[in-house]
PDB file of N, CA, C and O in Angstrom:
ATOM      1  N   MET A   1     -43.877 -90.317 123.348  1.00  0.00           N
ATOM      2  CA  MET A   1     -44.659 -89.412 122.723  1.00  0.00           C
ATOM      3  C   MET A   1     -43.976 -88.935 121.793  1.00  0.00           C
ATOM      4  O   MET A   1     -44.878 -88.429 121.125  1.00  0.00           O
ATOM      5  N   ARG A   2     -42.531 -88.597 120.949  1.00  0.00           N
ATOM      6  CA  ARG A   2     -41.936 -88.062 120.203  1.00  0.00           C
ATOM      7  C   ARG A   2     -42.401 -89.002 118.862  1.00  0.00           C
ATOM      8  O   ARG A   2     -42.354 -88.483 117.747  1.00  0.00           O
ATOM      9  N   TYR A   3     -42.788 -90.206 119.000  1.00  0.00           N
ATOM     10  CA  TYR A   3     -42.711 -91.122 118.011  1.00  0.00           C
ATOM     11  C   TYR A   3     -44.070 -90.845 117.710  1.00  0.00           C
ATOM     12  O   TYR A   3     -44.247 -90.928 116.495  1.00  0.00           O
ATOM     13  N   ILE A   4     -45.111 -90.545 118.342  1.00  0.00           N
ATOM     14  CA  ILE A   4     -46.766 -89.989 117.861  1.00  0.00           C
ATOM     15  C   ILE A   4     -46.401 -88.911 117.329  1.00  0.00           C
ATOM     16  O   ILE A   4     -46.384 -88.776 116.106  1.00  0.00           O
ATOM     17  N   MET A   5     -46.040 -87.943 118.186  1.00  0.00           N
ATOM     18  CA  MET A   5     -46.325 -86.468 117.806  1.00  0.00           C
ATOM     19  C   MET A   5     -45.413 -86.026 116.281  1.00  0.00           C
ATOM     20  O   MET A   5     -45.775 -85.311 115.347  1.00  0.00           O
ATOM     21  N   GLY A   6     -44.211 -86.722 116.480  1.00  0.00           N
ATOM     22  CA  GLY A   6     -43.408 -86.501 115.330  1.00  0.00           C
ATOM     23  C   GLY A   6     -44.056 -86.486 113.866  1.00  0.00           C
ATOM     24  O   GLY A   6     -43.985 -85.526 113.100  1.00  0.00           O
ATOM     25  N   PRO A   7     -44.806 -87.904 113.552  1.00  0.00           N
ATOM     26  CA  PRO A   7     -45.234 -87.755 112.284  1.00  0.00           C
ATOM     27  C   PRO A   7     -46.120 -87.075 112.144  1.00  0.00           C
ATOM     28  O   PRO A   7     -46.193 -86.614 111.005  1.00  0.00           O
ATOM     29  N   ALA A   8     -47.172 -86.659 113.076  1.00  0.00           N
ATOM     30  CA  ALA A   8     -48.078 -85.940 112.888  1.00  0.00           C
ATOM     31  C   ALA A   8     -47.858 -84.432 112.655  1.00  0.00           C
ATOM     32  O   ALA A   8     -48.509 -83.744 111.868  1.00  0.00           O
ATOM     33  N   VAL A   9     -47.007 -84.077 113.323  1.00  0.00           N
ATOM     34  CA  VAL A   9     -46.514 -82.500 113.209  1.00  0.00           C
ATOM     35  C   VAL A   9     -45.809 -82.453 111.687  1.00  0.00           C
ATOM     36  O   VAL A   9     -45.732 -81.420 111.021  1.00  0.00           O
ATOM     37  N   LYS A  10     -45.301 -83.787 111.256  1.00  0.00           N
ATOM     38  CA  LYS A  10     -44.532 -83.756 110.061  1.00  0.00           C
ATOM     39  C   LYS A  10     -45.448 -83.469 109.040  1.00  0.00           C
ATOM     40  O   LYS A  10     -45.323 -82.566 108.212  1.00  0.00           O
ATOM     41  N   THR A  11     -46.424 -84.312 109.132  1.00  0.00           N
ATOM     42  CA  THR A  11     -47.775 -84.127 108.442  1.00  0.00           C
ATOM     43  C   THR A  11     -48.478 -83.066 108.453  1.00  0.00           C
ATOM     44  O   THR A  11     -48.760 -82.787 107.288  1.00  0.00           O
ATOM     45  N   ALA A  12     -48.809 -82.497 109.010  1.00  0.00           N
ATOM     46  CA  ALA A  12     -49.677 -81.427 109.437  1.00  0.00           C
ATOM     47  C   ALA A  12     -48.639 -80.259 108.739  1.00  0.00           C
ATOM     48  O   ALA A  12     -49.270 -79.583 107.926  1.00  0.00           O
ATOM     49  N   LEU A  13     -47.611 -79.969 108.821  1.00  0.00           N
ATOM     50  CA  LEU A  13     -46.623 -78.814 108.647  1.00  0.00           C
ATOM     51  C   LEU A  13     -46.138 -79.210 107.065  1.00  0.00           C
ATOM     52  O   LEU A  13     -45.493 -78.295 106.552  1.00  0.00           O
ATOM     53  N   ARG A  14     -46.292 -80.179 106.360  1.00  0.00           N
ATOM     54  CA  ARG A  14     -45.702 -80.824 104.805  1.00  0.00           C
ATOM     55  C   ARG A  14     -45.877 -79.584 104.179  1.00  0.00           C
ATOM     56  O   ARG A  14     -44.742 -79.130 104.035  1.00  0.00           O
ATOM     57  N   CYS A  15     -46.637 -78.857 103.765  1.00  0.00           N
ATOM     58  CA  CYS A  15     -46.493 -77.291 103.157  1.00  0.00           C
ATOM     59  C   CYS A  15     -45.582 -76.519 103.454  1.00  0.00           C
ATOM     60  O   CYS A  15     -44.763 -76.058 102.659  1.00  0.00           O
ATOM     61  N   VAL A  16     -45.647 -76.284 104.759  1.00  0.00           N
ATOM     62  CA  VAL A  16     -44.329 -75.297 105.448  1.00  0.00           C
ATOM     63  C   VAL A  16     -43.330 -75.909 104.849  1.00  0.00           C
ATOM     64  O   VAL A  16     -42.865 -75.467 103.798  1.00  0.00           O
ATOM     65  N   TYR A  17     -42.805 -77.155 105.515  1.00  0.00           N
ATOM     66  CA  TYR A  17     -41.243 -77.639 105.246  1.00  0.00           C
ATOM     67  C   TYR A  17     -41.258 -77.785 103.560  1.00  0.00           C
ATOM     68  O   TYR A  17     -40.198 -77.540 102.984  1.00  0.00           O
ATOM     69  N   THR A  18     -42.219 -78.107 102.904  1.00  0.00           N
ATOM     70  CA  THR A  18     -42.079 -77.931 101.179  1.00  0.00           C
ATOM     71  C   THR A  18     -41.632 -76.735 100.490  1.00  0.00           C
ATOM     72  O   THR A  18     -40.964 -76.695  99.456  1.00  0.00           O
ATOM     73  N   ASP A  19     -42.167 -75.562 101.321  1.00  0.00           N
ATOM     74  CA  ASP A  19     -41.656 -74.065 101.081  1.00  0.00           C
ATOM     75  C   ASP A  19     -40.483 -73.755 101.571  1.00  0.00           C
ATOM     76  O   ASP A  19     -39.761 -73.030 100.886  1.00  0.00           O
ATOM     77  N   LEU A  20     -40.100 -74.142 102.635  1.00  0.00           N
ATOM     78  CA  LEU A  20     -38.637 -74.242 103.361  1.00  0.00           C
ATOM     79  C   LEU A  20     -37.641 -74.803 102.126  1.00  0.00           C
ATOM     80  O   LEU A  20     -36.564 -74.281 101.840  1.00  0.00           O
ATOM     81  N   ALA A  21     -38.133 -75.793 101.559  1.00  0.00           N
ATOM     82  CA  ALA A  21     -37.116 -76.662 100.788  1.00  0.00           C
ATOM     83  C   ALA A  21     -36.759 -75.753  99.602  1.00  0.00           C
ATOM     84  O   ALA A  21     -35.604 -75.506  99.253  1.00  0.00           O
ATOM     85  N   LEU A  22     -37.929 -75.260  98.993  1.00  0.00           N
ATOM     86  CA  LEU A  22     -37.926 -74.350  97.808  1.00  0.00           C
ATOM     87  C   LEU A  22     -37.389 -73.258  97.960  1.00  0.00           C
ATOM     88  O   LEU A  22     -36.892 -72.660  97.006  1.00  0.00           O
ATOM     89  N   MET A  23     -37.383 -72.751  99.274  1.00  0.00           N
ATOM     90  CA  MET A  23     -36.888 -71.669  99.621  1.00  0.00           C
ATOM     91  C   MET A  23     -35.155 -71.512  99.362  1.00  0.00           C
ATOM     92  O   MET A  23     -34.415 -70.700  98.806  1.00  0.00           O
ATOM     93  N   GLU A  24     -34.998 -72.886 100.169  1.00  0.00           N
ATOM     94  CA  GLU A  24     -33.489 -73.233 100.486  1.00  0.00           C
ATOM     95  C   GLU A  24     -32.777 -73.452  98.864  1.00  0.00           C
ATOM     96  O   GLU A  24     -31.659 -73.088  98.501  1.00  0.00           O
ATOM     97  N   ASP A  25     -33.390 -73.866  98.400  1.00  0.00           N
ATOM     98  CA  ASP A  25     -33.181 -74.000  96.706  1.00  0.00           C
ATOM     99  C   ASP A  25     -32.953 -72.733  95.981  1.00  0.00           C
ATOM    100  O   ASP A  25     -32.035 -72.514  95.189  1.00  0.00           O
ATOM    101  N   ALA A  26     -33.777 -72.024  96.297  1.00  0.00           N
ATOM    102  CA  ALA A  26     -33.591 -71.008  95.125  1.00  0.00           C
ATOM    103  C   ALA A  26     -32.261 -69.886  95.727  1.00  0.00           C
ATOM    104  O   ALA A  26     -31.651 -69.098  95.003  1.00  0.00           O
ATOM    105  N   VAL A  27     -32.035 -70.083  97.247  1.00  0.00           N
ATOM    106  CA  VAL A  27     -30.677 -69.510  97.818  1.00  0.00           C
ATOM    107  C   VAL A  27     -29.481 -69.903  97.304  1.00  0.00           C
ATOM    108  O   VAL A  27     -28.503 -69.208  97.027  1.00  0.00           O
ATOM    109  N   ARG A  28     -29.723 -71.686  97.145  1.00  0.00           N
ATOM    110  CA  ARG A  28     -28.468 -72.322  96.473  1.00  0.00           C
ATOM    111  C   ARG A  28     -28.020 -71.736  95.102  1.00  0.00           C
ATOM    112  O   ARG A  28     -26.936 -71.272  94.747  1.00  0.00           O
ATOM    113  N   GLU A  29     -29.180 -71.900  94.455  1.00  0.00           N
ATOM    114  CA  GLU A  29     -28.849 -71.459  93.024  1.00  0.00           C
ATOM    115  C   GLU A  29     -28.778 -69.993  92.848  1.00  0.00           C
ATOM    116  O   GLU A  29     -28.676 -69.597  91.686  1.00  0.00           O
ATOM    117  N   SER A  30     -28.823 -68.893  94.042  1.00  0.00           N
ATOM    118  CA  SER A  30     -28.717 -67.525  93.167  1.00  0.00           C
ATOM    119  C   SER A  30     -27.631 -66.783  93.264  1.00  0.00           C
ATOM    120  O   SER A  30     -27.625 -65.553  93.318  1.00  0.00           O
ATOM    121  N   GLY A  31     -26.490 -67.648  93.297  1.00  0.00           N
ATOM    122  CA  GLY A  31     -25.028 -67.455  92.869  1.00  0.00           C
ATOM    123  C   GLY A  31     -24.613 -66.400  93.927  1.00  0.00           C
ATOM    124  O   GLY A  31     -23.537 -65.886  93.621  1.00  0.00           O
ATOM    125  N   LEU A  32     -25.052 -66.003  94.884  1.00  0.00           N
ATOM    126  CA  LEU A  32     -24.569 -65.120  95.892  1.00  0.00           C
ATOM    127  C   LEU A  32     -23.888 -66.046  97.219  1.00  0.00           C
ATOM    128  O   LEU A  32     -24.168 -67.221  97.454  1.00  0.00           O
ATOM    129  N   ASP A  33     -23.055 -65.300  97.898  1.00  0.00           N
ATOM    130  CA  ASP A  33     -22.441 -65.763  99.073  1.00  0.00           C
ATOM    131  C   ASP A  33     -23.848 -66.044 100.048  1.00  0.00           C
ATOM    132  O   ASP A  33     -24.560 -65.103 100.400  1.00  0.00           O
ATOM    133  N   TRP A  34     -24.038 -66.977 100.296  1.00  0.00           N
ATOM    134  CA  TRP A  34     -25.093 -67.408 101.153  1.00  0.00           C
ATOM    135  C   TRP A  34     -24.977 -68.456 102.353  1.00  0.00           C
ATOM    136  O   TRP A  34     -24.444 -69.547 102.150  1.00  0.00           O
ATOM    137  N   ARG A  35     -25.532 -68.075 103.723  1.00  0.00           N
ATOM    138  CA  ARG A  35     -25.702 -69.175 104.885  1.00  0.00           C
ATOM    139  C   ARG A  35     -27.358 -69.131 105.077  1.00  0.00           C
ATOM    140  O   ARG A  35     -28.241 -68.307 104.842  1.00  0.00           O
ATOM    141  N   VAL A  36     -27.294 -70.328 105.572  1.00  0.00           N
ATOM    142  CA  VAL A  36     -28.842 -70.593 105.999  1.00  0.00           C
ATOM    143  C   VAL A  36     -29.080 -70.875 107.294  1.00  0.00           C
ATOM    144  O   VAL A  36     -28.713 -72.008 107.604  1.00  0.00           O
ATOM    145  N   VAL A  37     -29.703 -70.062 108.403  1.00  0.00           N
ATOM    146  CA  VAL A  37     -29.668 -70.656 109.745  1.00  0.00           C
ATOM    147  C   VAL A  37     -30.788 -71.051 109.682  1.00  0.00           C
ATOM    148  O   VAL A  37     -31.646 -70.407 109.079  1.00  0.00           O
ATOM    149  N   ARG A  38     -31.143 -72.659 110.531  1.00  0.00           N
ATOM    150  CA  ARG A  38     -32.268 -73.602 110.915  1.00  0.00           C
ATOM    151  C   ARG A  38     -32.398 -73.304 112.567  1.00  0.00           C
ATOM    152  O   ARG A  38     -31.729 -74.071 113.259  1.00  0.00           O
ATOM    153  N   PRO A  39     -32.970 -72.557 113.089  1.00  0.00           N
ATOM    154  CA  PRO A  39     -33.773 -72.633 114.329  1.00  0.00           C
ATOM    155  C   PRO A  39     -34.874 -73.325 114.404  1.00  0.00           C
ATOM    156  O   PRO A  39     -35.666 -73.448 113.470  1.00  0.00           O
ATOM    157  N   PRO A  40     -35.042 -73.987 115.888  1.00  0.00           N
ATOM    158  CA  PRO A  40     -36.380 -74.571 116.138  1.00  0.00           C
ATOM    159  C   PRO A  40     -37.240 -73.342 116.688  1.00  0.00           C
ATOM    160  O   PRO A  40     -37.122 -72.187 116.278  1.00  0.00           O
ATOM    161  N   ARG A  41     -38.033 -73.727 117.579  1.00  0.00           N
ATOM    162  CA  ARG A  41     -39.055 -72.812 117.942  1.00  0.00           C
ATOM    163  C   ARG A  41     -38.095 -71.433 118.709  1.00  0.00           C
ATOM    164  O   ARG A  41     -37.271 -71.725 119.576  1.00  0.00           O
ATOM    165  N   LEU A  42     -38.253 -70.306 118.393  1.00  0.00           N
ATOM    166  CA  LEU A  42     -37.698 -69.443 119.009  1.00  0.00           C
ATOM    167  C   LEU A  42     -38.404 -68.832 120.092  1.00  0.00           C
ATOM    168  O   LEU A  42     -39.632 -68.921 120.085  1.00  0.00           O
ATOM    169  N   THR A  43     -37.801 -68.198 121.063  1.00  0.00           N
ATOM    170  CA  THR A  43     -38.298 -67.943 122.417  1.00  0.00           C
ATOM    171  C   THR A  43     -37.891 -66.478 122.721  1.00  0.00           C
ATOM    172  O   THR A  43     -37.017 -65.842 122.133  1.00  0.00           O
ATOM    173  N   ASN A  44     -38.626 -66.079 123.677  1.00  0.00           N
ATOM    174  CA  ASN A  44     -37.995 -64.407 124.052  1.00  0.00           C
ATOM    175  C   ASN A  44     -37.005 -64.469 124.896  1.00  0.00           C
ATOM    176  O   ASN A  44     -36.426 -63.423 125.188  1.00  0.00           O
ATOM    177  N   GLY A  45     -36.621 -65.635 125.437  1.00  0.00           N
ATOM    178  CA  GLY A  45     -35.392 -65.419 126.447  1.00  0.00           C
ATOM    179  C   GLY A  45     -33.983 -64.735 126.011  1.00  0.00           C
ATOM    180  O   GLY A  45     -33.557 -64.569 124.868  1.00  0.00           O
ATOM    181  N   PRO A  46     -33.426 -64.411 127.166  1.00  0.00           N
ATOM    182  CA  PRO A  46     -32.009 -63.787 126.873  1.00  0.00           C
ATOM    183  C   PRO A  46     -31.024 -64.459 126.283  1.00  0.00           C
ATOM    184  O   PRO A  46     -30.941 -65.673 126.095  1.00  0.00           O
ATOM    185  N   LEU A  47     -30.065 -63.361 125.918  1.00  0.00           N
ATOM    186  CA  LEU A  47     -28.624 -63.883 125.422  1.00  0.00           C
ATOM    187  C   LEU A  47     -28.039 -64.944 126.075  1.00  0.00           C
ATOM    188  O   LEU A  47     -27.917 -64.698 127.275  1.00  0.00           O
ATOM    189  N   THR A  48     -27.628 -66.036 125.749  1.00  0.00           N
ATOM    190  CA  THR A  48     -26.920 -66.758 126.759  1.00  0.00           C
ATOM    191  C   THR A  48     -25.675 -66.943 126.058  1.00  0.00           C
ATOM    192  O   THR A  48     -24.723 -67.112 126.819  1.00  0.00           O
ATOM    193  N   ALA A  49     -25.348 -66.964 124.567  1.00  0.00           N
ATOM    194  CA  ALA A  49     -24.121 -67.359 123.894  1.00  0.00           C
ATOM    195  C   ALA A  49     -23.899 -68.776 124.161  1.00  0.00           C
ATOM    196  O   ALA A  49     -22.833 -69.174 123.692  1.00  0.00           O
ATOM    197  N   THR A  50     -24.700 -69.799 124.875  1.00  0.00           N
ATOM    198  CA  THR A  50     -24.551 -71.059 125.035  1.00  0.00           C
ATOM    199  C   THR A  50     -25.657 -71.951 124.222  1.00  0.00           C
ATOM    200  O   THR A  50     -26.534 -72.544 124.851  1.00  0.00           O
ATOM    201  N   TYR A  51     -25.579 -72.018 122.817  1.00  0.00           N
ATOM    202  CA  TYR A  51     -26.294 -72.480 122.048  1.00  0.00           C
ATOM    203  C   TYR A  51     -25.103 -73.635 121.108  1.00  0.00           C
ATOM    204  O   TYR A  51     -23.881 -73.510 121.034  1.00  0.00           O
ATOM    205  N   ARG A  52     -25.868 -74.589 120.561  1.00  0.00           N
ATOM    206  CA  ARG A  52     -25.149 -75.657 119.741  1.00  0.00           C
ATOM    207  C   ARG A  52     -25.431 -75.317 118.454  1.00  0.00           C
ATOM    208  O   ARG A  52     -26.246 -74.502 118.020  1.00  0.00           O
ATOM    209  N   THR A  53     -24.483 -76.201 117.757  1.00  0.00           N
ATOM    210  CA  THR A  53     -24.644 -75.618 116.097  1.00  0.00           C
ATOM    211  C   THR A  53     -24.298 -77.162 115.638  1.00  0.00           C
ATOM    212  O   THR A  53     -23.966 -78.117 116.340  1.00  0.00           O
ATOM    213  N   ALA A  54     -24.491 -77.073 114.219  1.00  0.00           N
ATOM    214  CA  ALA A  54     -24.373 -78.394 113.465  1.00  0.00           C
ATOM    215  C   ALA A  54     -24.848 -78.054 111.980  1.00  0.00           C
ATOM    216  O   ALA A  54     -25.962 -77.788 111.529  1.00  0.00           O
ATOM    217  N   TYR A  55     -23.542 -78.165 111.365  1.00  0.00           N
ATOM    218  CA  TYR A  55     -23.143 -77.654 109.599  1.00  0.00           C
ATOM    219  C   TYR A  55     -23.804 -78.837 109.109  1.00  0.00           C
ATOM    220  O   TYR A  55     -23.461 -79.973 109.436  1.00  0.00           O
ATOM    221  N   GLY A  56     -24.940 -78.517 108.167  1.00  0.00           N
ATOM    222  CA  GLY A  56     -25.459 -79.261 106.914  1.00  0.00           C
ATOM    223  C   GLY A  56     -26.854 -80.374 107.782  1.00  0.00           C
ATOM    224  O   GLY A  56     -27.370 -81.413 107.373  1.00  0.00           O
ATOM    225  N   GLN A  57     -27.070 -79.675 108.933  1.00  0.00           N
ATOM    226  CA  GLN A  57     -28.394 -80.693 109.441  1.00  0.00           C
ATOM    227  C   GLN A  57     -28.997 -79.958 110.937  1.00  0.00           C
ATOM    228  O   GLN A  57     -28.270 -79.464 111.799  1.00  0.00           O
ATOM    229  N   ASN A  58     -30.082 -80.012 110.971  1.00  0.00           N
ATOM    230  CA  ASN A  58     -30.924 -79.550 112.237  1.00  0.00           C
ATOM    231  C   ASN A  58     -30.249 -80.549 113.293  1.00  0.00           C
ATOM    232  O   ASN A  58     -29.889 -81.719 113.168  1.00  0.00           O
ATOM    233  N   LEU A  59     -30.197 -79.469 114.619  1.00  0.00           N
ATOM    234  CA  LEU A  59     -29.818 -80.514 115.655  1.00  0.00           C
ATOM    235  C   LEU A  59     -30.648 -81.506 116.311  1.00  0.00           C
ATOM    236  O   LEU A  59     -31.825 -81.246 116.562  1.00  0.00           O
ATOM    237  N   ALA A  60     -30.089 -82.702 116.631  1.00  0.00           N
ATOM    238  CA  ALA A  60     -31.001 -83.613 117.177  1.00  0.00           C
ATOM    239  C   ALA A  60     -31.358 -83.033 118.863  1.00  0.00           C
ATOM    240  O   ALA A  60     -30.460 -82.571 119.567  1.00  0.00           O
ATOM    241  N   ARG A  61     -32.619 -83.139 119.278  1.00  0.00           N
ATOM    242  CA  ARG A  61     -33.229 -82.973 120.653  1.00  0.00           C
ATOM    243  C   ARG A  61     -33.019 -81.240 120.697  1.00  0.00           C
ATOM    244  O   ARG A  61     -32.876 -80.691 121.790  1.00  0.00           O
ATOM    245  N   GLY A  62     -33.013 -80.509 119.523  1.00  0.00           N
ATOM    246  CA  GLY A  62     -33.049 -78.978 119.393  1.00  0.00           C
ATOM    247  C   GLY A  62     -34.466 -78.480 119.358  1.00  0.00           C
ATOM    248  O   GLY A  62     -35.098 -78.474 118.302  1.00  0.00           O
ATOM    249  N   VAL A  63     -35.038 -78.013 120.632  1.00  0.00           N
ATOM    250  CA  VAL A  63     -36.394 -77.853 120.692  1.00  0.00           C
ATOM    251  C   VAL A  63     -36.755 -76.464 120.479  1.00  0.00           C
ATOM    252  O   VAL A  63     -37.806 -76.076 119.968  1.00  0.00           O
ATOM    253  N   SER A  64     -35.656 -75.635 120.978  1.00  0.00           N
ATOM    254  CA  SER A  64     -36.005 -74.155 121.227  1.00  0.00           C
ATOM    255  C   SER A  64     -34.703 -73.387 121.480  1.00  0.00           C
ATOM    256  O   SER A  64     -33.791 -73.899 122.128  1.00  0.00           O
ATOM    257  N   VAL A  65     -34.622 -72.091 120.936  1.00  0.00           N
ATOM    258  CA  VAL A  65     -33.358 -71.152 121.242  1.00  0.00           C
ATOM    259  C   VAL A  65     -34.155 -69.581 121.502  1.00  0.00           C
ATOM    260  O   VAL A  65     -35.198 -69.212 120.962  1.00  0.00           O
ATOM    261  N   SER A  66     -33.489 -68.975 122.284  1.00  0.00           N
ATOM    262  CA  SER A  66     -33.841 -67.569 122.398  1.00  0.00           C
ATOM    263  C   SER A  66     -33.413 -66.724 120.895  1.00  0.00           C
ATOM    264  O   SER A  66     -32.421 -66.958 120.205  1.00  0.00           O
ATOM    265  N   ARG A  67     -34.296 -65.866 120.685  1.00  0.00           N
ATOM    266  CA  ARG A  67     -34.126 -64.856 119.743  1.00  0.00           C
ATOM    267  C   ARG A  67     -32.877 -64.322 119.590  1.00  0.00           C
ATOM    268  O   ARG A  67     -32.295 -64.241 118.508  1.00  0.00           O
ATOM    269  N   ALA A  68     -32.334 -63.857 120.932  1.00  0.00           N
ATOM    270  CA  ALA A  68     -31.047 -63.209 121.130  1.00  0.00           C
ATOM    271  C   ALA A  68     -30.094 -64.282 120.882  1.00  0.00           C
ATOM    272  O   ALA A  68     -29.034 -63.841 120.436  1.00  0.00           O
ATOM    273  N   ASP A  69     -30.122 -65.490 121.019  1.00  0.00           N
ATOM    274  CA  ASP A  69     -29.192 -66.161 120.818  1.00  0.00           C
ATOM    275  C   ASP A  69     -28.655 -66.587 119.121  1.00  0.00           C
ATOM    276  O   ASP A  69     -27.544 -66.851 118.662  1.00  0.00           O
ATOM    277  N   VAL A  70     -30.035 -66.500 118.499  1.00  0.00           N
ATOM    278  CA  VAL A  70     -29.754 -66.980 117.179  1.00  0.00           C
ATOM    279  C   VAL A  70     -29.231 -65.596 116.392  1.00  0.00           C
ATOM    280  O   VAL A  70     -28.392 -65.678 115.494  1.00  0.00           O
ATOM    281  N   ALA A  71     -29.862 -64.191 116.854  1.00  0.00           N
ATOM    282  CA  ALA A  71     -28.861 -63.037 116.404  1.00  0.00           C
ATOM    283  C   ALA A  71     -27.520 -63.152 116.529  1.00  0.00           C
ATOM    284  O   ALA A  71     -26.800 -62.887 115.566  1.00  0.00           O
ATOM    285  N   HIS A  72     -27.026 -63.539 117.666  1.00  0.00           N
ATOM    286  CA  HIS A  72     -25.848 -63.555 117.877  1.00  0.00           C
ATOM    287  C   HIS A  72     -24.928 -64.442 117.237  1.00  0.00           C
ATOM    288  O   HIS A  72     -23.747 -64.178 117.016  1.00  0.00           O
ATOM    289  N   PHE A  73     -25.708 -65.846 116.856  1.00  0.00           N
ATOM    290  CA  PHE A  73     -24.784 -66.546 116.146  1.00  0.00           C
ATOM    291  C   PHE A  73     -24.655 -66.105 114.533  1.00  0.00           C
ATOM    292  O   PHE A  73     -23.683 -66.218 113.785  1.00  0.00           O
ATOM    293  N   MET A  74     -25.781 -65.646 114.312  1.00  0.00           N
ATOM    294  CA  MET A  74     -26.191 -64.989 112.738  1.00  0.00           C
ATOM    295  C   MET A  74     -24.868 -64.005 112.866  1.00  0.00           C
ATOM    296  O   MET A  74     -23.921 -64.429 112.204  1.00  0.00           O
ATOM    297  N   LEU A  75     -24.634 -62.888 113.518  1.00  0.00           N
ATOM    298  CA  LEU A  75     -23.604 -61.927 113.370  1.00  0.00           C
ATOM    299  C   LEU A  75     -22.087 -62.658 113.462  1.00  0.00           C
ATOM    300  O   LEU A  75     -21.114 -62.115 112.939  1.00  0.00           O
ATOM    301  N   ARG A  76     -22.022 -63.439 113.897  1.00  0.00           N
ATOM    302  CA  ARG A  76     -20.593 -64.511 114.083  1.00  0.00           C
ATOM    303  C   ARG A  76     -20.746 -65.097 112.821  1.00  0.00           C
ATOM    304  O   ARG A  76     -19.758 -64.971 112.097  1.00  0.00           O
ATOM    305  N   LEU A  77     -21.868 -65.809 112.265  1.00  0.00           N
ATOM    306  CA  LEU A  77     -21.728 -66.480 110.992  1.00  0.00           C
ATOM    307  C   LEU A  77     -21.315 -65.718 109.941  1.00  0.00           C
ATOM    308  O   LEU A  77     -20.468 -66.247 109.223  1.00  0.00           O
ATOM    309  N   ALA A  78     -21.754 -64.393 109.592  1.00  0.00           N
ATOM    310  CA  ALA A  78     -21.600 -63.296 108.836  1.00  0.00           C
ATOM    311  C   ALA A  78     -20.440 -62.980 108.409  1.00  0.00           C
ATOM    312  O   ALA A  78     -20.135 -62.715 107.247  1.00  0.00           O
ATOM    313  N   GLU A  79     -19.687 -63.003 109.445  1.00  0.00           N
ATOM    314  CA  GLU A  79     -18.253 -62.771 109.505  1.00  0.00           C
ATOM    315  C   GLU A  79     -17.274 -63.744 109.569  1.00  0.00           C
ATOM    316  O   GLU A  79     -16.121 -63.480 109.909  1.00  0.00           O
ATOM    317  N   ASP A  80     -17.739 -65.110 109.197  1.00  0.00           N
ATOM    318  CA  ASP A  80     -16.908 -66.428 108.534  1.00  0.00           C
ATOM    319  C   ASP A  80     -17.116 -66.727 107.410  1.00  0.00           C
ATOM    320  O   ASP A  80     -18.226 -67.035 106.975  1.00  0.00           O
ATOM    321  N   PRO A  81     -15.969 -66.676 106.696  1.00  0.00           N
ATOM    322  CA  PRO A  81     -16.022 -66.946 105.412  1.00  0.00           C
ATOM    323  C   PRO A  81     -15.820 -68.236 104.887  1.00  0.00           C
ATOM    324  O   PRO A  81     -15.673 -68.502 103.694  1.00  0.00           O
ATOM    325  N   THR A  82     -15.820 -69.200 106.036  1.00  0.00           N
ATOM    326  CA  THR A  82     -16.091 -70.895 105.689  1.00  0.00           C
ATOM    327  C   THR A  82     -17.180 -71.086 105.838  1.00  0.00           C
ATOM    328  O   THR A  82     -17.526 -72.262 105.723  1.00  0.00           O
ATOM    329  N   ALA A  83     -18.285 -70.019 106.171  1.00  0.00           N
ATOM    330  CA  ALA A  83     -19.647 -70.749 106.304  1.00  0.00           C
ATOM    331  C   ALA A  83     -20.493 -70.553 105.323  1.00  0.00           C
ATOM    332  O   ALA A  83     -21.600 -71.089 105.285  1.00  0.00           O
ATOM    333  N   ILE A  84     -19.927 -69.566 104.218  1.00  0.00           N
ATOM    334  CA  ILE A  84     -20.274 -69.690 103.032  1.00  0.00           C
ATOM    335  C   ILE A  84     -20.793 -71.044 102.377  1.00  0.00           C
ATOM    336  O   ILE A  84     -20.177 -72.106 102.462  1.00  0.00           O
ATOM    337  N   GLY A  85     -21.949 -70.882 101.744  1.00  0.00           N
ATOM    338  CA  GLY A  85     -22.642 -71.983 100.941  1.00  0.00           C
ATOM    339  C   GLY A  85     -22.753 -73.181 102.099  1.00  0.00           C
ATOM    340  O   GLY A  85     -22.083 -74.201 101.931  1.00  0.00           O
ATOM    341  N   HIS A  86     -23.556 -73.055 103.208  1.00  0.00           N
ATOM    342  CA  HIS A  86     -23.515 -73.690 104.456  1.00  0.00           C
ATOM    343  C   HIS A  86     -24.801 -73.705 104.838  1.00  0.00           C
ATOM    344  O   HIS A  86     -25.256 -72.602 105.144  1.00  0.00           O
ATOM    345  N   VAL A  87     -25.688 -74.841 104.928  1.00  0.00           N
ATOM    346  CA  VAL A  87     -27.035 -74.887 106.133  1.00  0.00           C
ATOM    347  C   VAL A  87     -26.339 -74.987 107.542  1.00  0.00           C
ATOM    348  O   VAL A  87     -25.337 -75.657 107.792  1.00  0.00           O
ATOM    349  N   VAL A  88     -26.877 -74.393 108.202  1.00  0.00           N
ATOM    350  CA  VAL A  88     -26.483 -74.650 109.868  1.00  0.00           C
ATOM    351  C   VAL A  88     -27.577 -74.577 111.049  1.00  0.00           C
ATOM    352  O   VAL A  88     -27.919 -73.470 111.465  1.00  0.00           O
ATOM    353  N   GLY A  89     -28.104 -75.707 111.564  1.00  0.00           N
ATOM    354  CA  GLY A  89     -28.747 -75.873 112.857  1.00  0.00           C
ATOM    355  C   GLY A  89     -28.222 -75.219 113.965  1.00  0.00           C
ATOM    356  O   GLY A  89     -27.017 -75.296 114.204  1.00  0.00           O
ATOM    357  N   VAL A  90     -28.962 -74.600 114.651  1.00  0.00           N
ATOM    358  CA  VAL A  90     -28.819 -73.702 115.647  1.00  0.00           C
ATOM    359  C   VAL A  90     -29.748 -74.063 117.129  1.00  0.00           C
ATOM    360  O   VAL A  90     -30.955 -73.946 116.917  1.00  0.00           O
ATOM    361  N   ALA A  91     -29.525 -74.330 118.063  1.00  0.00           N
ATOM    362  CA  ALA A  91     -30.494 -74.856 118.993  1.00  0.00           C
ATOM    363  C   ALA A  91     -29.771 -74.695 120.599  1.00  0.00           C
ATOM    364  O   ALA A  91     -28.554 -74.762 120.775  1.00  0.00           O
ATOM    365  N   ARG A  92     -30.446 -74.547 121.342  1.00  0.00           N
ATOM    366  CA  ARG A  92     -30.042 -74.741 122.945  1.00  0.00           C
ATOM    367  C   ARG A  92     -29.771 -76.297 122.959  1.00  0.00           C
ATOM    368  O   ARG A  92     -29.434 -76.856 124.002  1.00  0.00           O
TER     369      ARG A  92
END
């Protein structure tokens, strides 16, 4: 199913992905200390603090993550000087 739906979703959301790429380019060129967090589908689930992360890429098989977990991760990331200038995928 993934092999059928994946290309269809990418085609349908092509404009969204283009906008995201342009946004990330603008952030990179801003001269600021930046971090980009890439979560998949956000849920209203509780904070679990059991999420996976990957620097420089989205997470394979990362389908969803709670907003509470993304907020938890972002607060940790904001305090990490080694994360400056990195794109980080986060998912459950």
